[in-house]
Structures are given as C-alpha cells and as structure tokens.
C-alpha distance (Angstrom), angle and dihedral (degrees) to the residues before:
residue distance angle dihedral
M1 . . .
N2 3.77 . .
D3 3.79 116.5 .
P4 3.82 114.5 -115.9
T5 3.78 116.1 -88.0
A6 3.80 126.4 -118.7
A7 3.80 87.2 -100.6
D8 3.83 89.8 55.8
L9 3.80 90.6 51.7
D10 3.80 92.4 47.4
A11 3.82 89.0 52.0
E12 3.82 90.6 48.9
I13 3.81 92.2 49.9
G14 3.80 90.2 49.6
F15 3.81 90.4 48.7
L16 3.81 91.5 51.9
R17 3.79 92.6 46.3
E18 3.81 90.6 55.6
L19 3.82 90.4 52.0
V20 3.81 91.4 50.7
R21 3.79 92.2 48.3
M22 3.82 91.1 58.3
P23 3.85 109.0 74.4
S24 3.80 117.7 -131.2
D25 3.80 102.0 167.8
N26 3.80 116.9 172.9
P27 2.98 109.3 -134.7
P28 2.96 107.5 65.9
G29 3.80 85.0 30.2
D30 3.80 102.5 -157.0
C31 3.80 91.5 149.1
G32 3.81 101.7 147.5
P33 3.83 93.5 93.8
H34 3.81 92.1 52.9
A35 3.80 90.6 50.7
E36 3.81 90.2 53.0
R37 3.80 90.9 50.4
A38 3.80 92.1 47.8
A39 3.82 91.1 48.0
D40 3.81 91.1 51.8
L41 3.82 91.1 50.6
I42 3.81 92.4 48.6
E43 3.80 92.6 47.1
A44 3.79 88.8 51.9
L45 3.81 86.5 61.8
G46 3.81 90.1 57.8
F47 3.82 102.0 -97.9
S48 3.79 127.7 127.7
V49 3.81 111.5 -124.3
E50 3.80 126.0 -157.1
R51 3.80 113.5 -149.4
H52 3.81 112.7 -152.6
R53 3.80 111.2 -172.9
V54 3.79 114.5 -158.7
P55 3.85 111.8 -133.6
A56 3.79 112.0 -93.3
D57 3.81 95.4 -126.2
L58 3.81 91.8 54.7
V59 3.80 90.8 46.3
A60 3.82 90.5 51.7
R61 3.81 92.0 50.1
H62 3.78 88.3 58.3
G63 3.80 92.4 50.8
M64 3.80 97.6 -106.7
V65 3.81 135.0 116.7
S66 3.82 106.5 -142.7
V67 3.81 135.9 -4.2
T68 3.79 127.7 -176.0
N69 3.79 116.2 174.9
L70 3.79 118.3 -154.0
V71 3.81 125.2 -144.9
V72 3.80 125.2 -171.4
R73 3.83 117.8 -173.6
R74 3.79 125.5 -169.0
S75 3.81 121.8 175.1
F76 3.80 125.3 -161.1
G77 3.80 126.2 -165.9
R78 3.78 123.0 -18.7
A79 3.81 106.3 -60.3
G80 3.78 141.6 -8.3
P81 3.80 136.8 115.3
V82 3.79 127.9 -38.7
V83 3.81 109.1 -125.5
A84 3.80 118.7 -167.9
L85 3.81 124.1 -156.7
N86 3.80 113.5 -161.0
A87 3.82 129.0 -167.4
H88 3.79 130.4 159.2
G89 3.79 126.6 -130.8
D90 3.80 99.6 -165.9
V91 3.80 114.5 97.0
V92 3.79 139.2 -173.5
P93 3.83 115.3 -98.0
P94 3.82 113.9 -88.2
G95 3.79 99.2 -115.4
E96 3.80 121.4 -169.5
G97 3.79 136.1 -50.4
W98 3.82 101.1 59.9
T99 3.80 119.6 149.7
C100 3.81 90.6 -159.7
D101 3.80 139.7 28.6
P102 3.83 105.7 -68.5
Y103 3.81 88.1 -146.4
G104 3.80 96.3 42.3
G105 3.79 104.0 88.1
E106 3.80 88.8 -141.7
I107 3.80 116.4 -176.3
R108 3.79 120.1 -146.7
N109 3.81 133.4 153.5
G110 3.79 91.3 2.7
A111 3.81 96.0 -54.8
M112 3.79 135.8 99.6
F113 3.80 116.8 -132.6
G114 3.79 126.0 -153.1
R115 3.76 144.6 102.0
G116 3.80 109.7 -70.9
V117 3.80 94.9 9.4
A118 3.82 89.7 121.6
V119 3.83 100.8 23.5
S120 2.91 98.1 69.2
K121 3.81 124.6 -55.3
S122 3.80 85.4 89.9
D123 3.77 89.3 70.7
F124 3.79 92.5 53.4
A125 3.80 82.0 65.0
T126 3.81 95.9 39.2
Y127 3.79 94.0 52.6
V128 3.81 97.5 39.5
F129 3.79 93.0 50.5
A130 3.82 93.3 42.1
L131 3.79 87.7 55.9
K132 3.79 89.4 46.2
A133 3.83 88.7 55.2
L134 3.82 90.2 53.7
E135 3.79 91.1 50.3
A136 3.79 89.5 53.9
D137 3.83 90.6 57.5
P138 3.85 111.1 20.8
A139 3.81 97.8 157.4
G140 3.80 112.9 135.7
L141 3.79 96.0 6.8
N142 3.80 121.8 134.7
G143 3.78 121.0 176.9
T144 3.77 142.5 44.0
V145 3.78 132.6 -79.1
E146 3.80 117.5 -155.6
L147 3.80 124.3 -169.2
H148 3.80 112.8 -151.0
L149 3.81 107.1 -166.9
T150 3.79 106.6 -178.4
Y151 3.78 139.1 176.4
D152 3.79 117.7 -147.4
E153 3.81 108.1 60.6
E154 3.80 90.4 119.2
A155 3.84 87.9 57.6
G156 3.80 96.2 45.5
G157 3.81 106.4 -79.0
F158 3.80 94.9 -99.6
L159 3.82 92.0 125.9
G160 3.81 93.9 42.1
P161 3.81 124.6 48.7
K162 3.80 94.0 -3.5
W163 3.81 91.2 53.0
L164 3.82 92.3 47.6
L165 3.81 90.4 50.6
D166 3.81 95.4 43.0
E167 3.79 91.8 49.2
G168 3.80 90.8 53.2
L169 3.79 92.1 -119.4
T170 3.80 91.1 130.7
H171 3.78 142.6 4.2
P172 3.80 109.9 177.4
D173 3.78 125.5 -171.2
L174 3.80 93.5 -133.7
A175 3.80 135.2 13.6
I176 3.78 137.6 -158.8
S177 3.80 117.7 -166.5
A178 3.79 132.0 -164.5
G179 3.77 111.3 -71.4
F180 3.78 149.8 127.5
S181 3.80 130.2 -38.7
Y182 3.80 95.6 -140.7
A183 3.81 101.3 47.0
V184 3.79 140.2 37.5
V185 3.79 107.2 -132.8
T186 3.80 114.6 -148.0
A187 3.82 99.9 166.8
H188 3.77 139.5 24.7
N189 3.77 140.6 176.6
G190 3.77 126.2 -89.5
C191 3.78 127.1 -136.6
L192 3.80 137.4 -138.4
H193 3.81 118.8 -164.1
L194 3.78 111.5 -165.2
E195 3.81 133.1 178.9
A196 3.79 115.6 -151.2
T197 3.82 119.1 -167.3
I198 3.81 114.1 -161.4
R199 3.81 110.0 -159.2
G200 3.79 129.9 -158.7
R201 3.82 133.6 147.6
Q202 3.79 126.0 -86.8
A203 3.78 121.8 -121.9
H204 3.80 140.4 163.8
A205 3.81 112.4 -76.9
A206 3.81 88.4 -129.3
M207 3.81 88.3 65.4
P208 3.81 106.5 27.9
E209 3.81 91.4 160.1
T210 3.83 88.8 71.6
G211 3.79 91.8 64.5
V212 3.80 138.2 48.5
D213 3.79 111.6 -110.1
A214 3.81 107.0 -136.0
L215 3.79 91.1 -171.3
E216 3.80 92.2 55.4
A217 3.80 88.7 51.3
A218 3.81 89.8 46.7
T219 3.82 91.1 55.2
G220 3.79 87.7 60.9
V221 3.79 90.2 49.7
L222 3.80 90.6 49.1
A223 3.80 91.4 50.6
A224 3.82 89.9 51.6
L225 3.80 91.5 48.5
Y226 3.79 92.9 50.9
E227 3.79 90.5 47.9
E228 3.82 87.2 52.2
R229 3.81 88.9 51.3
R230 3.80 90.3 55.0
R231 3.80 90.5 48.7
L232 3.81 91.9 50.7
A233 3.81 91.5 51.7
A234 3.80 88.4 66.9
R235 3.83 90.8 62.8
T236 3.81 122.4 80.0
S237 3.79 130.0 -170.1
G238 3.77 117.6 -118.3
I239 3.81 89.2 -131.7
A240 3.80 116.1 90.2
G241 3.80 114.5 -113.7
I242 3.81 96.9 21.5
G243 3.80 103.2 90.6
S244 3.81 122.4 178.3
P245 3.80 134.8 -23.9
K246 3.81 112.0 -91.6
L247 3.79 134.8 -149.0
T248 3.82 126.1 -166.9
V249 3.79 132.2 173.3
G250 3.78 98.8 -147.1
L251 3.81 104.0 172.8
I252 3.80 135.2 28.9
S253 3.81 126.0 -177.1
G254 3.78 136.8 161.3
G255 3.76 149.2 99.7
I256 3.80 132.4 96.4
N257 3.81 106.7 -128.2
T258 3.78 140.4 -27.4
N259 3.82 92.2 -93.6
V260 3.82 97.2 46.0
V261 3.80 128.4 83.9
P262 3.83 103.1 -118.9
D263 3.78 114.5 -109.5
R264 3.79 97.6 -169.9
V265 3.80 138.9 26.9
R266 3.79 124.5 -177.6
L267 3.80 124.9 -154.9
R268 3.81 125.0 -167.8
I269 3.80 111.0 -152.6
D270 3.81 130.5 -164.9
R271 3.81 113.9 -160.1
R272 3.82 116.3 -177.2
L273 3.82 115.3 -152.2
I274 3.78 125.4 -149.1
P275 3.83 116.6 -139.5
E276 3.81 91.4 -103.2
E277 3.82 90.0 63.2
D278 3.80 130.1 82.7
G279 3.79 113.4 -134.1
E280 3.79 98.5 -142.3
A281 3.81 92.1 48.2
V282 3.80 90.2 50.2
E283 3.81 89.8 49.6
R284 3.82 92.7 51.0
D285 3.79 92.1 50.4
L286 3.80 93.9 46.5
V287 3.82 93.5 47.7
G288 3.80 89.6 48.2
L289 3.81 91.1 51.9
I290 3.82 92.7 50.1
E291 3.80 95.9 45.3
A292 3.81 94.6 45.8
T293 3.81 92.9 47.5
A294 3.81 94.1 48.9
A295 3.81 91.0 48.3
R296 3.80 90.3 59.8
H297 3.81 87.9 70.7
P298 3.84 106.4 79.2
G299 3.80 111.2 -107.8
A300 3.80 95.8 3.6
S301 3.78 127.5 114.9
A302 3.80 139.3 176.4
E303 3.80 134.5 -137.3
C304 3.81 121.9 -166.8
R305 3.80 129.0 -157.3
R306 3.77 127.1 -170.9
I307 3.80 112.8 -128.5
M308 3.80 96.8 177.4
L309 3.77 139.8 -12.6
A310 3.80 118.5 -165.2
E311 3.79 113.4 -179.8
P312 3.82 117.9 -141.4
L313 3.79 123.1 -97.2
R314 3.78 108.3 -108.1
P315 3.82 124.3 -172.0
L316 3.81 114.5 -100.7
P317 3.81 129.1 -158.2
G318 3.78 104.6 -86.8
S319 3.80 95.2 39.0
A320 3.81 89.4 102.6
R321 3.80 89.0 65.5
L322 3.79 89.8 59.7
V323 3.79 92.8 44.2
E324 3.79 93.4 53.8
A325 3.81 93.4 44.5
I326 3.81 88.5 56.9
R327 3.81 101.3 37.9
G328 3.79 95.9 59.2
P329 3.80 99.3 56.5
A330 3.82 91.3 35.3
A331 3.81 90.4 59.6
R332 3.80 90.4 48.9
I333 3.80 97.0 44.8
L334 3.81 100.9 35.7
G335 3.78 95.8 34.5
I336 3.81 93.7 -131.0
E337 3.77 137.2 86.1
I338 3.78 113.1 -105.3
N339 3.78 118.6 -157.0
P340 3.79 135.2 -156.1
T341 3.79 112.1 -99.7
G342 3.77 144.2 154.7
V343 3.81 129.9 -113.5
P344 3.81 130.3 -151.1
L345 3.83 92.6 -127.5
Y346 3.77 126.9 91.3
T347 3.81 122.7 -132.1
D348 3.79 145.7 172.7
A349 3.82 89.3 -90.5
R350 3.80 90.1 85.9
H351 3.81 91.2 69.2
Y352 3.81 91.2 63.1
A353 3.80 91.5 47.9
D354 3.82 90.3 47.9
A355 3.82 86.9 56.8
G356 3.81 90.3 53.0
I357 3.82 95.0 -103.3
P358 3.84 115.0 138.3
T359 3.79 105.7 -119.2
V360 3.79 140.2 -177.2
L361 3.80 134.4 172.2
Y362 3.79 119.8 -119.0
G363 3.79 132.6 145.1
A364 3.78 146.7 106.4
G365 3.77 95.8 -47.1
P366 3.81 124.2 130.1
R367 3.79 129.7 -97.4
S368 3.81 85.6 -93.8
I369 3.78 139.8 -2.5
I370 3.81 88.6 -113.1
E371 3.82 92.5 53.9
A372 3.82 91.9 56.7
N373 3.83 96.2 40.9
A374 3.79 86.8 -125.1
H375 3.83 109.9 -175.8
A376 3.83 86.9 11.1
A377 3.79 138.2 85.2
D378 3.81 117.9 -67.0
E379 3.81 95.1 20.5
H380 3.80 106.8 -173.0
L381 3.79 145.5 170.6
R382 3.79 128.4 -148.4
L383 3.79 108.0 -121.8
S384 3.80 89.9 -141.9
D385 3.82 88.0 61.6
L386 3.80 90.2 50.3
A387 3.80 90.8 53.5
A388 3.81 94.1 43.8
A389 3.81 95.0 47.7
T390 3.80 91.5 48.8
N391 3.80 90.3 53.9
V392 3.81 92.3 45.5
V393 3.80 93.4 50.1
A394 3.80 92.0 46.9
A395 3.81 90.8 51.0
A396 3.82 92.1 46.1
L397 3.80 90.9 51.2
R398 3.79 89.7 49.8
T399 3.82 89.5 54.2
L400 3.81 93.1 47.4
L401 3.80 93.0 48.1
S402 3.80 94.4 44.6
G403 3.80 97.6 56.5
C-alpha cells in the first residue's frame, strides 16, 4: 500500500478543520447540525452516508437536543469480516482559558488547536481517510469497513453505538474505537453516577432541635464516602494503566434559607469502576453505605437514584487479532513498539464489547489526555500524529481484510 501523499494529508487537515469549526458542544447536545455538516464533507469525498436520526423523545430523555448518527459502509471482495470504526463528534463545552478560538482550527507549531480536535473529531478524519486509502488500492481485500460516527459519547453513548446495535442497524465482527496513537487500549474503567438525597425535617433556626438537620446527616454520609475513597485507593487493577477505583462527590446542593434547618441535601457521586468490578454490585454496596450511614442520624433518611451506569471495557477473545494488526504497522510508522494497555477513562467502546464484539481503542489521539489538553483549554493535536494514525489504521484494516 502506498502511503498517502502530501495532497491527501492537506485534504485530511482541511476536513478536520471544518469539523472543529462547527460547534457540537454536549451539553447542550444539539448535535444534529454537526452531523449534517460532517455527512456533507464525507459525501464530497465520494462516500455514501446513512443518516440515522435518533427519535426526539429518546434524545430528550437523555438530556440532549438532537442526535443523528452517521454510518458509512464500504465492501471489498466477496466475503470477509465486518470491521467497524467508531468516533464521536460531540464534545465538552470549551470553558475558559483559551489562547485561541476554540472553534477556529488554528494551526501553530505543527499542531491544530480547537475543542474536540483530539477527542475525537480527529478520528472522524483518521477513519475516513484510512478508508479512502483502501479504496485507492483495493486489490486483495475481502470484507466490509463501516464507519460509525456518533454523537453522545459525552452523555454515555446510549444514543450512539448502543442505539445503532440495539436497532439492528449494524453488528460488526470487530470494532476499533477512537483512541491514542501510541498505545492500543484493550480495557478501560466504567463509571457509576449516583444521586443521593439526604432527607430531614425543616425547622426554625431559633429552635433547630425541633427539626432534623439534613445537612448534619449529610456530613456523616460525606465522611463515610471519603473513608470509602481511601479504602478503594488501596486496590489496584491487574490491568496495566487502569489503577485504582475512584470516588468523587462532584456536586452538593440543598437547604431552604440561612435561618431554616435544611430538610434536604443532594449529593452527586462519581464512582469509577475497574474492569474487575461489576457495576450493579458496586451500586448496591454504595447505596447500602449511604442509606445505613444516613439512618444513624435520628429522623434522617437517604434515597439514591442512578443517573448512569457504564460498565468497564473488558478484553474479549478476538481482541488480540486487532492488537496485532495495529502493532505491526505502528512500529514501522511510529518507530516505536506500542503495547496493549488500559486507561482510566470510559468510552463508547464498551457498547461493542457488551454486544460480544472484540474491541480496542486506536486512533489519532495523543500520548495522554493531559498532553493534548483534552477537555481543557487549548486542546490540540499534532498533525504528525494525525498522519501516522491514518496510515496505521489503513494498514491494520488491510491486514484484517486480507486474512
């Protein structure tokens, strides 16, 4: 296979810049317009694009405004595996502290800057142009490549890959999801978001003993949660790169007024799961801890509500085939050995694994989230990594479709 020309790379950079210039912040999650823009750009390259609009009522239930998932299918030869490539086009809002326009796609010092340029609009470009490279030289290929370009990863992925799979719109044999150029990710953490409401009884601040102080009860719950966090830090996953389970209380709200004993306090809790853990078991234990601790305060109680549960990505039989298809060309193109590892994030890749589809993460991402300022100001991507990852993915696809 011939490596892409300078003209191919220029076209890919221009494609990515157009994606960055079109906002797709989630929240608020009005991502339909970005999907239409992306579809137009992909069709201009000669591909047919399926537009799958998620029903508005389902989108609203997940706290978003509009979601259109894009699917591109290209078959080669007569048979062979179906390999899906998934990247998400929704991004977190830019926030403050940028030294450039977060929607500008500015290039300086060999890197493009902009919200989503690394996570993961870059892999819209990586996967589209890798497929374009296969089309330019299809000899000996047998199988199908599908691009799944989805729009709710920042909200859990339930309207993206999971919806496509549940609706029977796809069922690939193998899947590669947006990831990092210098590692093949085979496992990642899961995440439980829980809301705990600590209830008491309001009273006049002049006579607090006549009420039940929900905030006082909540301080006991908080102490128990932070003790649980210290306990979890002593555990470590057996998978490299994962680390320990994490627990964070990210939001606290409650009370009525300064002169009123608070009758209700709400806590929002983020509990990260390592692959060795089961999400529902973790949820039961955490709910039990919160309810039992609140009940120790006379008259107080606690109610817990699941906001989201994302199970970890665990390696499946067949994942090694993907790892080896990527490692070979990566060593040649990047000049270093890249190894399978885990990451403490959670991604859409888990939905493929949950459906029994061997899955890894690989794409034009940075050496680390911190290096690229992903989800932070001045998010950026080295253009050399974009070019290298595109070549690696194209070569890996060629291996998978030449078996």
